[in-house]
C-alpha angles and dihedrals in degrees: 000000000000123000121347126233125240125228089261092053092049091048091051093047094048093037093233134118122276089241089057089054092048093048095047093047092046090051091051092245097113119052110245145155121229118210105184104302093341124099117210133174136215105234092217091054091049092049089051090048090051090052091053096254097112105036096112116096113291134189123234118238112229118208121192114239116239117237 
């Protein structure tokens, strides 16, 4: 999978606001990974979304944070 993108990186790539990214990911409309309170994104999934391949409803993946 490689490195994950932050909200700011996704917003820059899609040319939208960070709040748009937060709202879409919280609604399950933008594929994301949740690590504790952090939201991260697989670049390949975001590229597919941008090309119209991932615009159907998605579910966030929640990962437990290690202590």
